[in-house]
MIDO-47870 format. One line per field, with one value per residue: residue in three letters; x, y, z of N, C-alpha, C in turn. Coordinates in pm, whole numbers. Each point is the difference from the previous one (the first is absolute). Example, Ala and Ser with C-alpha at 12.3 -4.5 7.8 and 13.67 -1.06 7.14 Angstrom:
2
rest ala, ser
n_X 1319, -35
n_Y -569, 105
n_Z 780, -72
ca_X -89, 82
ca_Y 119, 119
ca_Z 0, 6
c_X 90, -77
c_Y 120, 109
c_Z 0, 73
END
This chain:
263
rest met, arg, leu, lys, asp, arg, val, ala, leu, ile, thr, gly, ser, gly, ser, gly, ile, gly, glu, ala, thr, ala, lys, arg, leu, ala, ser, glu, gly, ala, ala, val, val, val, val, asp, leu, asn, glu, glu, gly, ala, thr, arg, val, ala, gly, glu, ile, arg, ser, ala, gly, gly, ile, ala, glu, ala, ile, arg, ala, asn, val, gly, asn, pro, ala, glu, val, glu, gly, met, ile, arg, phe, ala, val, glu, lys, phe, gly, arg, leu, asp, ile, leu, his, asn, asn, ala, ile, arg, leu, tyr, thr, gly, arg, val, gly, glu, met, thr, leu, glu, gln, trp, arg, lys, ser, ile, asp, ile, gly, leu, thr, ala, tyr, trp, tyr, ala, thr, arg, cys, ala, leu, glu, val, met, val, gly, gln, gly, arg, gly, ala, ile, val, asn, thr, gly, ser, val, ser, gly, leu, ala, ala, asp, tyr, gly, leu, gly, ala, tyr, asn, ala, ile, lys, ala, gly, val, ile, asn, leu, thr, arg, ala, thr, ala, ile, glu, tyr, ala, arg, lys, gly, ile, arg, cys, asn, ala, val, cys, pro, gly, ala, ile, leu, thr, pro, pro, ile, leu, lys, thr, arg, arg, ala, asn, pro, glu, ile, ala, ala, lys, ser, glu, gln, ile, ile, pro, met, gly, arg, tyr, gly, glu, pro, ser, glu, ile, ala, asn, val, val, leu, phe, leu, val, ser, asp, glu, ala, ser, tyr, val, asn, gly, thr, cys, ile, val, ala, asp, gly, gly, leu, leu, ala, his, thr, gly, leu, pro, ser, val, thr, gly, ser, gly, ala, asp, trp
n_X 2253, -99, -53, 125, -28, -98, -89, -86, -104, -78, -99, -92, 102, -120, -15, -22, -20, -57, -55, -32, -42, -61, -36, -41, -48, -54, -34, -23, -21, -122, 2, -96, -83, -55, -83, -93, -125, 32, 0, -87, -54, 4, -41, -89, -28, 0, -72, -70, 0, -22, -94, -19, 29, -121, -21, -86, -86, -95, -97, -99, -59, -95, 31, -124, 84, -6, -50, -65, -29, -19, -74, -45, -4, -53, -79, -9, -14, -85, -53, 5, -47, -77, -37, 33, -94, -97, -71, -77, -60, -34, -108, -111, -55, -76, -91, -40, -112, 47, -113, 68, 123, 25, -36, -38, -47, -52, -42, -40, -50, -43, -51, -34, -63, -29, -88, -12, -5, -84, -71, 6, -26, -95, -36, 6, -58, -61, 7, -53, -69, -9, -29, -78, -78, -66, -71, -101, -68, -92, -86, 13, -46, -18, -64, 121, 17, -91, -124, -62, -79, -74, 99, -105, -17, 22, -74, -82, 11, -4, -93, -55, 22, -37, -95, -35, 24, -61, -98, 4, 4, -82, -76, 37, -1, 2, -80, 22, -126, -16, -101, -36, -71, -47, -38, -35, -6, -56, 16, 61, -71, -11, -29, 102, 78, -55, 14, 121, 5, -47, 75, 23, -126, -20, 57, -66, -108, 33, 33, -114, -44, 76, 72, 57, -131, 46, -34, 34, 124, -28, 76, -83, -89, 33, 25, -116, -58, 60, -29, -123, 20, 53, 132, -43, -92, 127, -34, -65, -81, -106, 34, -82, 42, -52, -55, -50, 112, 5, -70, 69, 81, -110, -55, -2, 29, -91, 70, 55, 100, -69, 123, -11, -11, -88, 27
n_Y -504, 71, -114, -25, -96, 27, 39, -66, 72, -87, 85, -94, -76, -52, 116, 19, 130, -42, -99, 78, 84, -96, -50, 121, 30, -121, 25, 110, -115, 53, -9, -77, 76, -112, 104, -86, 40, -21, -84, -65, 117, 42, -120, 3, 129, -20, -108, 74, 93, -89, -53, 132, -43, 53, 101, -84, 65, -88, 92, -65, 106, 33, 85, -47, -93, 102, -99, -29, 129, 14, -110, 56, 119, -50, -68, 110, 73, -89, -6, 131, 39, 34, 122, -15, -86, 89, -94, 104, -117, -58, -55, 61, -49, 107, -45, 107, 61, 122, 27, -105, 40, -114, 33, -126, 10, 117, -43, -112, 77, 86, -101, -64, 96, 45, -39, -110, 87, 81, -104, -59, 120, 21, -127, 20, 118, -74, -81, 64, 68, -114, -45, 108, -96, 25, -83, 85, -95, 89, -98, 110, 93, -13, -97, 29, 13, -88, 30, -108, -36, -3, 88, 56, -116, -66, 90, -10, -132, -7, 93, -69, -110, 73, 54, -123, -34, 110, -23, -129, 34, 102, -83, -93, 100, 74, -104, 40, 38, -69, 73, -91, 37, -115, 63, -127, -25, -39, -87, -95, 43, -90, 114, 58, -104, 2, 132, -17, -105, 72, 104, -78, 43, -2, -121, -30, 52, -64, -105, 27, 20, -105, 111, -80, 0, -5, -108, 43, -40, -90, -64, 70, -34, -129, 30, 64, -99, -85, 84, 10, -130, 18, -9, -50, -22, 16, 76, -114, 97, -64, -83, 14, -117, 63, -120, 70, -12, 110, -79, 44, -30, -73, 108, -91, 121, -4, -54, 119, -83, -82, 28, -125, -95, -34, 131
n_Z -380, -45, 41, -26, 87, -86, 88, -76, 37, -63, 22, 5, 40, 25, -65, -129, 25, 111, -69, -102, 96, 69, -115, -36, 122, 4, -126, 75, 64, 0, 131, -47, 70, -41, -2, 40, -18, -126, 100, -75, -34, 127, 39, -98, 21, 132, -27, -86, 94, 96, -79, -12, 122, 23, 82, 58, 75, 28, 10, 58, -51, 86, -96, -3, 45, 87, 71, -110, -9, 129, -15, -112, 62, 109, -81, -74, 109, 49, -124, -24, 119, -104, -36, -127, -42, -7, -59, 30, -19, 114, -50, 35, -109, 22, -83, -64, -34, 16, -62, -49, 32, 64, 122, 6, -124, 30, 119, -59, -96, 89, 71, -112, -65, 123, 91, -73, -102, 67, 42, -119, -52, 88, -19, -132, 22, 89, -105, -101, 89, 67, -121, -5, -51, -114, -72, -10, -60, -30, -17, -75, -79, -131, 65, 47, -130, -32, -33, 48, -96, 110, 19, 57, 62, -111, -64, 103, 7, -133, 3, 98, -71, -104, 75, 38, -125, -40, 86, -30, -127, 21, 71, -89, -87, 109, -2, -126, 10, -112, -45, -89, -104, -40, -110, 6, -129, -113, 98, -68, 102, 97, 68, -66, 26, 121, 6, -49, 82, 104, -36, -104, -10, 132, -1, -111, 57, 112, -73, -62, 124, 33, 0, 89, 19, 123, 71, 121, 8, 95, -87, -77, 89, 0, -126, 6, 66, -83, -97, 48, 16, -120, 9, -115, 96, 32, -104, -16, 41, 43, -97, -103, -39, -102, -3, -103, -71, 75, 79, 105, -99, -14, -54, -94, -47, -98, -98, 1, -29, 79, 42, 33, 94, -94, 3
ca_X -110, -31, -60, 75, -4, -120, -116, -122, -129, -98, -134, -76, 98, -31, -42, -5, 112, 81, 81, 104, 97, 79, 96, 97, 93, 83, 97, 106, 74, -71, -72, -138, -109, -120, -115, -129, -110, -3, 124, 47, 66, 126, 94, 41, 92, 127, 65, 53, 118, 109, 38, 78, 126, -17, -28, -137, -84, -141, -82, -139, -42, -111, 52, -106, 11, 124, 91, 67, 97, 113, 63, 77, 123, 82, 47, 110, 118, 49, 59, 111, 77, -20, -101, 46, -98, -140, -89, -141, -60, -126, -120, -130, -75, -145, -51, -134, -11, 19, -127, -55, 86, -39, 98, 97, 90, 85, 95, 98, 89, 92, 84, 102, 69, 64, 43, 104, 123, 55, 46, 121, 105, 32, 77, 129, 81, 64, 123, 82, 59, 114, 104, 47, -29, -111, -76, -138, -75, -142, -69, -112, -71, -54, -132, 18, 28, -121, -111, -59, -137, -19, 115, 16, 81, 136, 53, 27, 113, 125, 37, 55, 131, 95, 39, 71, 137, 67, 17, 106, 128, 56, 24, 109, 112, 127, 33, 56, -107, -73, -132, -54, -113, -15, -141, -26, -127, -63, 105, -55, -5, -115, -133, -21, -10, -134, -92, 21, -68, -144, -55, 106, -29, 56, 145, 45, -19, 104, 127, -7, 15, 140, 78, 88, -84, 4, 16, 136, 37, 47, 146, 32, -14, 109, 122, -8, 24, 144, 70, -29, 62, 144, 81, -11, -103, 39, -50, -142, -71, -129, -62, -71, 35, -114, 34, -136, -7, -39, -143, -30, 54, -105, -116, -119, -77, 37, 94, -59, 47, -51, 100, 14, 116, 36, 47
ca_Y -29, 131, -9, -98, 17, 72, -83, 63, -60, 43, -51, -35, -48, -136, 6, 132, 94, -38, -116, 44, 81, -89, -72, 95, 43, -116, -18, 100, -32, 22, -106, 47, -58, -1, 9, -1, -65, -132, -66, -85, 86, 50, -112, -29, 104, -14, -121, 27, 85, -85, -89, 80, 36, 114, -21, 44, -67, 34, 9, 41, 109, 87, 133, 74, -33, 63, -97, -76, 93, -2, -131, -18, 78, -74, -119, 40, 35, -121, -88, 57, 92, 140, 23, 113, 37, -37, 33, -15, -30, -75, 80, -66, 86, -6, 86, 54, 146, 57, -1, -134, -86, -13, 53, -106, -4, 119, -13, -104, 58, 90, -79, -76, 78, 122, -15, -104, 58, 85, -74, -71, 102, 35, -110, -8, 115, -30, -73, 76, 116, -50, -36, 121, -5, -85, 46, -44, 27, -29, -13, 89, -34, 114, 23, 94, 129, 33, -83, -102, -37, -125, -34, 113, -34, -22, 134, 70, -57, 20, 141, 3, -64, 92, 107, -66, -14, 131, 35, -85, 41, 123, -14, -94, 16, 23, -122, -93, -84, 55, -61, 37, -81, -33, 13, -75, 8, -133, -102, -135, -69, -92, 60, 46, -121, -52, 90, -18, -124, 14, 105, 36, 127, 105, -12, 53, 145, 54, -1, 105, 129, 16, 39, -106, -102, -129, -1, -18, -127, 19, 18, 138, 75, -48, 71, 134, -17, -27, 128, 85, -50, -14, 120, 84, 100, 53, 136, -3, -13, 68, 16, -117, -26, -56, -98, -29, -6, 130, 21, 131, 108, 36, 63, -80, 59, -54, 79, 109, -14, -126, -107, -38, -79, -97, 64
ca_Z 95, 57, 133, 80, 145, 41, 36, -49, 33, -100, 30, -119, -98, -43, -140, -60, 11, 115, -38, -93, 73, 86, -83, -57, 104, 34, -109, 21, 121, 126, 70, -11, 79, -84, 91, -68, 70, -62, 42, -110, -97, 57, 6, -138, -48, 72, -50, -134, 17, 47, -110, -94, 64, 89, 143, 27, 100, -16, 120, -21, 87, -37, 33, 69, 142, 48, 63, -106, -59, 93, -11, -124, 15, 96, -72, -88, 81, 65, -101, -75, 83, -34, -103, -80, -102, 18, -112, 33, -130, 11, -26, -7, -90, -9, -107, 23, 9, 134, 74, 11, 81, 141, 95, 25, -114, 7, 111, -34, -101, 70, 89, -74, -101, 49, 140, 6, -52, 106, 117, -38, -4, 139, 59, -69, 40, 128, -33, -94, 66, 75, -96, -66, -142, -40, -116, 1, -123, 9, -128, -22, -123, -74, 59, 109, -63, -74, 47, -87, 28, 73, 84, 92, 117, -49, -29, 126, 74, -74, 21, 135, -3, -62, 94, 110, -50, 10, 142, 53, -62, 55, 143, 33, -94, 72, 73, -98, -54, -113, -23, -131, -46, -140, -36, -122, -71, -12, -2, -10, 129, 2, -17, -138, -82, 22, -70, -143, -40, 20, -85, -96, -68, 85, -6, -129, 4, 88, -72, -101, 66, 39, -118, -46, -60, 71, 145, 48, 65, 137, 3, -34, 125, 87, -37, 60, 144, 14, -9, 115, 124, -21, 21, -118, 29, 130, 19, -35, 128, 9, -131, -54, -138, -73, -103, -48, -145, -54, 23, 58, -86, -96, 63, -23, -109, -131, -79, -79, -139, -53, 15, 140, 38, -103, -123
c_X -33, -52, 68, -2, -118, -111, -126, -123, -104, -135, -76, 89, -18, -47, 20, 127, 92, 90, 114, 108, 88, 107, 107, 101, 93, 107, 116, 67, -71, -53, -143, -94, -127, -121, -129, -103, -16, 132, 58, 75, 134, 106, 52, 104, 136, 77, 61, 123, 120, 49, 86, 132, -8, -29, -139, -62, -143, -69, -140, -32, -118, 40, -108, -1, 132, 99, 77, 98, 125, 78, 84, 130, 96, 61, 121, 127, 59, 70, 130, 78, -20, -118, 38, -106, -138, -76, -143, -78, -136, -120, -124, -93, -149, -44, -140, 3, 13, -127, -61, 85, -53, 110, 108, 102, 97, 108, 106, 99, 106, 97, 115, 85, 71, 52, 112, 133, 66, 58, 126, 118, 45, 88, 139, 92, 70, 131, 93, 67, 123, 117, 63, -20, -117, -70, -139, -63, -144, -57, -119, -74, -31, -138, 7, 28, -117, -108, -47, -147, -3, 113, 28, 87, 146, 67, 41, 124, 131, 45, 63, 139, 106, 42, 60, 147, 76, 27, 113, 136, 59, 32, 122, 121, 133, 36, 57, -103, -70, -133, -55, -117, 16, -149, -26, -131, -62, 109, -64, 19, -123, -137, -28, -9, -139, -103, 11, -69, -152, -63, 107, -24, 56, 152, 54, -11, 107, 134, 5, 23, 145, 84, 94, -78, 2, 0, 148, 20, 45, 151, 40, -16, 111, 130, 2, 29, 149, 80, -19, 67, 151, 72, -1, -105, 29, -51, -147, -79, -131, -71, -82, 35, -117, 52, -131, -14, -45, -145, -31, 56, -106, -118, -126, -87, 44, 94, -72, 43, -50, 97, 19, 124, 49, 57, 130
c_Y 128, -6, -104, 40, 85, -101, 76, -77, 59, -60, -26, -57, -146, -6, 142, 82, -40, -119, 41, 80, -86, -71, 94, 45, -114, -22, 98, -16, 19, -131, 50, -75, 17, -9, -1, -65, -142, -71, -87, 82, 49, -110, -35, 101, -12, -122, 21, 90, -84, -93, 71, 47, 118, -39, 54, -84, 49, 7, 43, 113, 73, 140, 90, -25, 57, -98, -80, 88, 6, -131, -16, 80, -72, -125, 33, 26, -123, -93, 55, 108, 148, 10, 128, 55, -48, 42, -32, -15, -67, 93, -89, 94, -27, 97, 48, 151, 46, -9, -136, -95, -8, 59, -104, -9, 118, -17, -106, 49, 88, -79, -69, 90, 125, -15, -103, 51, 88, -85, -81, 97, 36, -107, -11, 114, -24, -73, 89, 122, -41, -38, 123, 0, -94, 60, -62, 38, -43, -16, 93, -46, 129, 36, 84, 140, 50, -99, -99, -18, -133, -42, 109, -29, -18, 133, 71, -56, 22, 145, 16, -60, 96, 110, -55, -16, 131, 37, -81, 47, 124, -13, -84, 12, 15, -114, -106, -89, 74, -72, 55, -90, -30, 0, -73, 40, -139, -105, -138, -78, -91, 67, 44, -118, -61, 84, -20, -127, 15, 100, 48, 132, 118, -2, 60, 153, 66, 7, 110, 138, 28, 34, -110, -120, -136, 20, -12, -137, 27, 25, 144, 92, -40, 72, 141, -9, -25, 129, 81, -46, -11, 131, 92, 110, 71, 141, 13, -27, 78, 19, -123, -11, -70, -94, -53, -5, 128, 38, 140, 116, 53, 63, -86, 52, -60, 95, 107, -7, -126, -115, -29, -84, -91, 63, -60
c_Z 78, 143, 88, 147, 48, 32, -39, 45, -93, 34, -129, -109, -38, -144, -52, 14, 115, -29, -92, 70, 90, -81, -57, 104, 40, -106, 11, 136, 132, 57, 15, 93, -82, 92, -82, 91, -50, 29, -110, -104, 50, 3, -139, -50, 69, -49, -137, 6, 43, -111, -103, 60, 94, 143, 29, 110, -20, 135, -40, 96, -61, 41, 62, 149, 54, 62, -106, -78, 87, -14, -125, 5, 95, -65, -87, 79, 67, -98, -56, 74, -28, -97, -74, -93, 42, -124, 42, -130, 9, -18, 11, -76, 8, -109, 36, 6, 144, 83, 21, 84, 142, 88, 26, -114, 2, 107, -30, -104, 66, 88, -74, -88, 48, 143, 12, -54, 106, 113, -32, -8, 140, 64, -64, 42, 133, -21, -81, 63, 79, -88, -65, -150, -28, -121, 5, -134, 22, -141, 0, -124, -75, 54, 127, -51, -84, 42, -106, 35, 75, 90, 103, 119, -40, -33, 128, 69, -75, 5, 138, 6, -56, 98, 129, -38, 17, 146, 63, -50, 67, 149, 33, -92, 72, 95, -95, -67, -113, -15, -132, -35, -148, -30, -132, -65, -2, -21, 3, 130, 2, -13, -143, -96, 12, -75, -151, -51, 5, -96, -99, -71, 80, -5, -129, -4, 85, -72, -107, 60, 37, -124, -53, -54, 66, 150, 35, 62, 143, 8, -32, 121, 98, -30, 56, 150, 25, -4, 128, 128, -13, 28, -121, 19, 132, 28, -41, 127, -5, -133, -37, -148, -68, -109, -57, -151, -65, 28, 52, -81, -96, 73, -9, -112, -134, -75, -82, -147, -65, 6, 148, 23, -112, -127, -50
END
């Protein structure tokens, strides 16, 4: 049990990567606080963890509301007496070209996808510094390392998350706190599943572009998070681990020999 006696809080864990991570950390002994704007989803995930023999509590929180961020951290400490792991994972996605997005859409993207990560980190650090140890993992993205058409706001916030991760890591390393990011590629989360149903042609094209020829599973990202928060990663700090099936390893140019991924 790699996380025995640890307490973890995961935002956006009522579905997708957050759900998979909550269940994976619980399977390794962590007491998990499942946080989501969707209270029904959070309650379901916490219930499934308990049914599997794990320890979990659910709380509804809008991470765009500072008071509710403070409340979720306080909830974790009051329930379990400490906070060892924070996984900032919640997101709000708006699509559209940079020149076509509204100011409101841009601001909401930043509030949920970057400011909320900083504020949850700030609140968690107040607990972790006193404990003398802690592990923070932020969900970045390959979209924070390269750009996408129609995802300008998402590209900006994920790039910000990656450098927020680095800044936190160097400032708090000597307080016993590590901070890292996981950068997923295309993962079968609810938004991608919805897109795949609505536009199977785009989904098929996306799979062809990925060298491994498939989308990733949420559990595959959860395994990376588990590593980063465990003692096995005790000297891993301030980095981002890309888990994208090889997507960013390719320049995007066609093969000069005529043989591609299917050779």
